N, C-alpha and C positions, 0 to 999 in steps of 0.2 A: 260649805257653800252648796247651794242647790244646783243641780245639773240642769243645763239648758235642755229644752225638749229635743233639739236637733242632735244632741250628743248621746251616744250610747256606747256600751262596752265594745261592740263589734267595730264601731268607727275607730276607737282608740287602737284596737288590735290591728286593724288594717293599716293605720298610719304608722304605728311602731314597727310593724312587720314589712312595710313597704309594699303592701298589697294594692291592687287597683281599687279605686273607690267604687267603681260601678260593679254591681253584682251580676249584671247581665253581660255576658261575654259577647264580643263581636262574632258574627258568623265565621266559621272556619278558624276562629282565634286569630284573625288577621289584624295586626296592629303594626302599621308601617313605621319605619325609622325616619325621623326628620333628617333631611339632607344635611343640615348643619352639623349633626352628630357624625355623619360620614365624612364630611369635609374636615372635621377636627381629627378624625383618625388619619386621613391622608396627610394632613399637616404635621402630625406628630410621628407618623410611622412610614412615611414615604420611602425611606431608605430600605425598609424591609420588603416592601411590595414592589418588586422590579417590574417594569413595563415589558420585560421579556416574557412574562407569563400572564395568561388571561386571568381576569377576575370573574369568578363564577358565583352567582347567588342562586342556590337551589330553592330558595323561598322568595322569588323575585317580586311577587306582589305586583305593584304598579311602577316598579323601577326606582324607588326612593334610594336604595343603596347604590344602584348601578349608575344613576345619572352623574353624581360627582366624579366617579371614576371615568366615565365616558368623556366628560368635559375636560378631565385632566390628561386625556390622551391614552388611556388604557383600552385594550381590547376587552370587551365584557360579554358575558353570556348569562341569560336568566332562564330559569325553569321553575315550575310550580305545580302544585297539585290542582290548582284552579287556573284556567286560562284568564289572563287579564291584559288590558292594554296599558301601555306606558302613560303615566299621568301627563307628561310634557310633550310626547310625540306619539300621536295616534297611529302612526305607521309602524310602530314597534309593538308587537304582540308577543307576550311571554306565554309559550304553549303550556297547556294544562295536561293533566294525566300523569305527571311525573312524581313518583314517590321516592324521595331520597333514601328513606330507610330500607328500600328494596334494591337500591343501586348496588352493583357489584363489580364495577370496573375501576382500575387504578385512576387516580385523579392527578393530572399533571398541572392543574391550574391552582391559583391561590383562591381559597374560599373566603368570602365575606358575606355574612348572613345574619338575620335575626329570626330564628326559628320560633314556632309556637312554644311557649314556655313549658307546657305540660309534657312535651317530648324533647326538650332541649338536650337532656343528657344522652338520649338515644342518638340524637343528631351529632353530638360531639363525638360519641364513640364511633359512629359510622364514618365520620369525616377523618378521624385519626387512623382508622383501620385502612382506609383507601388512599390517603394522601401519599404521593411520592415523597421520597426523602428530601428534606430541606424545604418543602413547600409549607406555606402558612395557612392557617385557618383562623379567621377573626370572627368572633361572635359577640353580638350585643346582648348582654344578659344582666339580670339583676345582681346586685352585690351578694345577695343571699345564695347565689349559685355556689359560693364557696363552702356552704354548709352541707350537712348530711353525710351519713356513713357511705352510702352508695357513691356519691360524688368523690368522697375522699379516696375510695378504692380506685376510681377512675384517675384521679389526680396522681396517685402513686405510680401508675403506669404511664400516664401522659400529663406531666406537669405543664401548665401554661408557661410560656417564656416571659410574657408580660401580662399585667393586668392594669389597664389604663382606666382609672376611676374619674368619672365626671365630678368636678368640683361643684358645679351648679346642676340642679336636677333638670332632667329633660322628660318629655312625655311622648310616648309613641301614639300614633294617629289611628284611631278606630276606622277601619275600612280603607285607609289610605286616600281619602277623598281630597285632602289638601296637603300642604307641606308646612303647616303652621305648628311650631313647637309650643305646646302649652305645658309648662313645667308641672310635674306631678309630685306625689309624695315618695316616689320610688327612686332609689339610687341605682343608676346604671353604670356599667363598665364595659369596655371592650376587652374581652379575653382573647389573647393571641397565643396560639400554639404553633410551634415549628416542628415538623415531623423529624424525629431523631434527637430532639433536645431532652436532656436528662437532668438539668441543673435545677436550682431553686428559682421560683418565680420572682420576677422583679416588679415591684409596685411603682407605678407612675401616676401622674395626675393630669387631667385635661381641664384647663381653665377656660 
């Protein structure tokens, strides 16, 4: 069968590998999390994220992760490398100039974030180093984060307690200009670590 002009090997590799279809990356690698994906995390894991502890997103962007938690009655805090204004409330400004990878203080909050994928392993390492005992870190990552030798070494030291896999594909939002979920070819999951947990990961699904 003749190949259509629009198809090529790189397209197939991207689809099978769960890569983003666009080859030009968003400035600062900013791809916001649709709030529906965060709401599903809250619905499925609210028992673990006590309102006694602040929710902190060190890659706050325009507040896509923090809004559902704020609406649910959590105390929230956002920081970022780039200063941005909340998409829903322009009185909320997330200060810039914050580099999480250079942070060195104990973290008594629960972290919920979607870091730039190219440095997500570094983010995970830093978070687990600084989290106080029993606090949680939830990161939205590709299912392929389970792969590679370097991540395997990290998982041996800090196994996730849960991996919540999305049954239906979601799509992160370039530049965070809207809150429209446009399903992509990428399979995402919420990876949930609890500081001090040493058991086997438990796989769950988000429908």
